[in-house]
C-alpha positions in Angstrom: 172.7 170.3 148.7 171.7 166.6 148.9 168.0 166.1 148.6 166.2 165.4 151.9 165.1 162.0 150.6 168.6 160.9 149.7 169.3 159.4 153.2 166.2 157.2 153.1 166.9 156.3 149.5 170.4 155.1 150.4 168.9 153.1 153.3 166.5 151.4 150.9 169.3 150.7 148.4 171.5 149.3 151.2 168.7 147.0 152.5 167.9 145.7 149.1 171.5 144.9 148.2 172.1 143.2 151.6 169.0 141.0 151.3 169.8 140.0 147.7 173.4 139.2 148.9 171.9 137.1 151.7 169.8 135.2 149.1 172.9 134.5 147.0 174.9 133.5 150.0 172.2 131.1 151.1 173.0 128.8 148.3 176.6 128.4 149.6 175.8 125.6 152.1 173.8 123.7 149.5 176.6 123.8 146.9 179.2 123.0 149.5 177.2 120.0 150.7 177.0 118.7 147.2 180.8 119.1 146.6 181.9 117.6 150.0 179.4 114.7 150.1 178.9 113.7 146.5 182.2 114.7 145.1 184.3 114.1 148.3 186.2 117.4 148.1 188.1 118.3 151.3 186.5 121.4 152.9 189.7 123.4 153.2 190.6 122.6 149.6 187.2 123.7 148.6 187.6 127.0 150.4 191.0 127.6 148.7 189.7 126.9 145.1 186.6 128.9 145.8 188.7 132.0 146.5 191.1 131.3 143.6 188.3 131.1 141.1 186.4 134.0 142.6 189.5 136.2 142.5 190.4 135.2 138.9 186.8 135.8 137.7 186.5 139.3 139.1 190.0 140.2 138.0 189.2 139.2 134.5 185.9 141.1 134.4 187.4 144.3 135.9 190.5 144.1 133.7 188.2 143.9 130.6 185.5 146.3 131.5 186.8 148.6 134.3 190.6 148.4 134.6 190.6 151.6 136.5 189.0 149.9 139.5 192.1 147.7 139.9 194.2 150.6 140.9 195.0 150.8 144.6 197.1 153.4 146.3 200.1 152.1 148.3 198.7 153.2 151.6 195.9 150.6 151.2 198.0 147.6 150.3 198.7 146.5 153.8 195.1 147.0 154.8 193.9 144.7 151.9 196.5 142.0 152.8 195.1 142.1 156.4 191.6 142.0 155.1 192.4 139.0 153.0 193.9 137.3 156.0 190.8 137.9 158.0 188.7 136.4 155.2 190.9 133.3 155.0 190.9 132.7 158.7 187.1 133.1 158.8 186.6 130.6 156.0 188.9 128.1 157.7 187.3 128.5 161.2 183.8 128.2 159.8 184.8 125.0 157.9 186.4 123.6 161.1 183.4 124.6 163.2 181.1 122.6 160.8 183.4 119.6 161.1 183.6 119.8 164.9 180.1 120.9 165.8 177.9 119.9 162.9 175.9 122.3 160.7 173.3 123.2 163.4 175.6 124.3 166.2 178.1 125.9 163.8 175.3 128.0 162.2 174.2 129.3 165.6 177.7 130.1 166.6 178.7 131.9 163.4 175.7 134.1 163.6 176.9 135.3 167.0 178.6 137.7 164.6 175.5 140.0 164.7 176.1 140.7 168.4 179.9 140.9 167.9 179.4 143.4 165.1 177.0 145.6 167.1 179.4 145.7 170.0 182.6 146.2 168.0 180.9 148.7 165.8 180.0 150.7 168.8 183.6 150.5 170.1 185.6 151.0 166.9 183.3 152.9 164.6 181.3 154.8 167.2 178.1 153.4 165.7 175.0 153.7 167.8 174.0 150.7 170.0 170.5 151.6 171.1 167.5 149.5 172.2 166.4 148.9 168.6 169.6 147.1 167.6 169.6 145.2 170.9 166.1 144.0 170.2 167.0 143.2 166.6 170.1 141.2 167.7 168.0 139.2 170.2 165.3 138.4 167.6 167.7 137.4 164.8 170.0 135.4 167.0 167.0 133.6 168.6 165.7 132.9 165.1 169.1 131.4 164.1 168.9 129.1 167.1 165.5 127.8 165.9 166.3 127.7 162.2 169.6 125.7 162.8 167.6 123.0 164.6 169.8 123.1 167.7 166.6 123.2 169.9 165.6 119.8 168.5 168.8 118.1 169.5 167.8 118.0 173.2 171.2 119.1 174.5 174.1 121.1 173.5 176.7 118.4 173.0 179.6 120.2 171.3 182.9 120.0 173.0 184.9 123.0 174.3 187.2 123.1 171.3 184.3 123.0 168.9 182.4 125.8 170.8 185.5 128.0 170.9 186.1 127.4 167.2 182.5 128.3 166.4 182.5 131.5 168.5 185.8 132.6 166.9 184.2 132.1 163.5 181.5 134.5 164.5 184.0 136.9 165.8 186.0 136.8 162.5 182.8 137.3 160.5 182.1 140.4 162.6 185.7 141.7 162.0 185.2 141.0 158.3 182.1 143.1 158.4 183.8 146.0 160.2 186.8 145.9 157.9 184.3 146.3 155.0 183.0 149.4 156.6 186.5 150.7 157.2 187.3 150.0 153.5 184.3 152.1 152.5 185.5 154.9 154.8 189.0 154.8 153.3 187.4 155.5 149.9 187.9 152.0 148.5 185.3 150.9 146.0 183.8 147.5 147.0 184.6 146.0 143.6 188.2 147.2 144.0 188.4 145.6 147.4 186.9 142.3 146.4 189.5 140.9 144.0 192.4 141.8 146.2 191.0 140.3 149.4 190.0 137.1 147.6 193.5 136.9 146.0 195.3 137.4 149.3 192.8 135.0 151.0 193.7 132.4 148.4 197.4 132.7 149.3 196.7 132.4 153.0 194.4 129.4 152.5 197.0 127.7 150.4 199.3 128.0 153.4 196.6 126.8 155.8 196.1 123.7 153.5 199.8 123.0 153.4 200.3 123.3 157.1 197.2 121.2 158.0 197.7 118.3 155.6 196.4 115.1 157.3 196.2 116.9 160.7 192.7 118.4 161.1 189.2 117.6 159.8 188.5 119.0 156.4 192.1 119.2 155.4 193.6 117.3 152.4 195.0 113.9 153.3 198.0 114.4 150.9 199.6 117.6 149.5 198.6 116.5 146.0 194.9 116.5 147.1 195.1 120.3 147.1 195.0 120.1 143.3 191.8 118.0 143.5 192.9 115.6 140.8 189.9 113.3 141.5 187.5 116.1 140.7 185.2 115.5 137.7 184.1 118.0 135.1 180.7 118.3 136.8 182.4 118.9 140.1 184.5 121.7 138.7 181.4 123.3 137.1 179.6 123.3 140.5 182.7 124.7 142.1 182.9 127.5 139.5 179.2 128.3 140.1 179.9 128.4 143.9 182.8 130.8 143.4 181.1 133.1 140.9 177.6 133.1 142.3 177.2 133.1 146.1 180.9 133.7 146.9 181.7 136.5 144.5 178.4 138.2 143.9 177.1 137.4 147.5 180.2 138.8 149.3 180.5 141.6 146.7 176.9 142.7 147.3 177.5 142.6 151.0 180.5 144.9 150.6 178.4 147.2 148.5 175.7 147.3 151.2 178.3 148.4 153.8 178.7 151.6 151.7 175.1 152.5 152.5 174.5 150.9 155.9 176.2 150.7 159.3 178.1 147.4 159.7 175.8 146.3 162.5 172.6 146.8 160.4 174.1 145.1 157.3 175.2 142.2 159.4 171.8 141.9 161.0 170.2 141.8 157.5 172.6 139.0 156.5 171.1 136.8 159.3 168.1 136.3 156.9 170.5 133.9 155.1 169.4 130.8 157.1 165.8 131.5 156.1 166.7 131.6 152.4 168.8 128.5 152.8 165.9 126.5 154.3 163.6 127.6 151.5 166.2 126.8 148.8 167.0 123.4 150.3 163.2 122.6 150.3 162.9 123.1 146.6 166.4 121.7 145.5 167.1 119.0 148.0 163.6 118.2 149.3 164.5 119.2 152.8 161.4 120.2 154.8 161.2 123.0 157.4 160.2 121.9 160.9 157.9 123.9 163.1 160.9 125.3 165.0 162.6 126.3 161.7 159.4 128.1 160.6 159.3 129.9 164.0 162.9 130.8 163.7 162.4 132.2 160.2 159.6 134.4 161.5 161.8 135.7 164.3 164.6 136.6 161.9 162.2 138.3 159.5 160.7 140.2 162.4 164.2 141.4 163.4 164.9 142.5 159.9 161.6 144.3 159.4 161.7 145.9 162.8 165.1 147.5 162.3 164.2 148.5 158.8 161.0 150.3 160.0 162.9 152.1 162.8 165.9 153.1 160.7 163.6 154.3 157.9 161.6 156.4 160.3 164.8 158.0 161.7 166.0 158.8 158.2 162.6 160.5 157.4 162.8 162.5 160.6 166.4 163.5 159.9 165.4 164.5 156.3 162.4 166.5 157.6 164.6 168.3 160.2 167.1 169.2 157.4 164.3 170.5 155.2 163.1 172.7 158.1 166.6 174.0 158.7 167.3 174.8 155.0 164.8 177.8 154.7 166.3 179.4 157.8 169.8 179.0 156.4 168.7 180.7 153.2 
């Protein structure tokens, strides 16, 4: 029989992995900012090469150390293709949202995924949606509003197309989270899932780049720009760090956390990412947090701590109940 403490131990492991993943992912915006502003790399081209390098790196590591993890049954191929498509569309929509709305508004809209995940998790995975998650969603989303700085802009000036793009990016992020949970339920190892979805996402993003050449913000001006011939050695090194660090390890850790936590809880924990981004930006780029950003950080942390305490208490109660039942069964 599984020890009574195993449930709480899994929760702790899941929370730890999710928070470390959020920390890694928080460096994404900083590295992207450097590549797009200082090295003038088109955003959609960046998304494409990020996934290509990430897929290549994890394939190389697994083929060398754990080749068995690369084996996938035929019944899962279509699912992984679909999963890769969702990842590609999410990356494209998020990039377009930043271009149309600016960083502040797009950040708020993409983190609407916490609410989408809780609602879709209830509908598709039969996960609970009780008052604790509702409160946590409200706290974390409210915190994202403050951390993003949207409250300092005075008015919500994004156009309708921009708003719809941002909301859709949040919806796609939620679907990505739920598909990670489905993958776990299908018996797919997170490190088996990762190289496949990144490889398939690369193919779809290549198609998106080819279709959007010169047509939308963030797209390459010419087809040859997809190769980023103007990139310097330093630029490629930064891109490699982006692909292997926050992209590969960050998303990989997030998939691992979905093996231990409900998708709604894991997604809520990932909303701590803006807090980590603000702190990292302070030390690396000299960006200082405003009063509203500090207040938002506290709200997000309050949401994370609140749901951790409640879920931990429930796990202990469930373990205690099982412990009391066991003697009777014997």
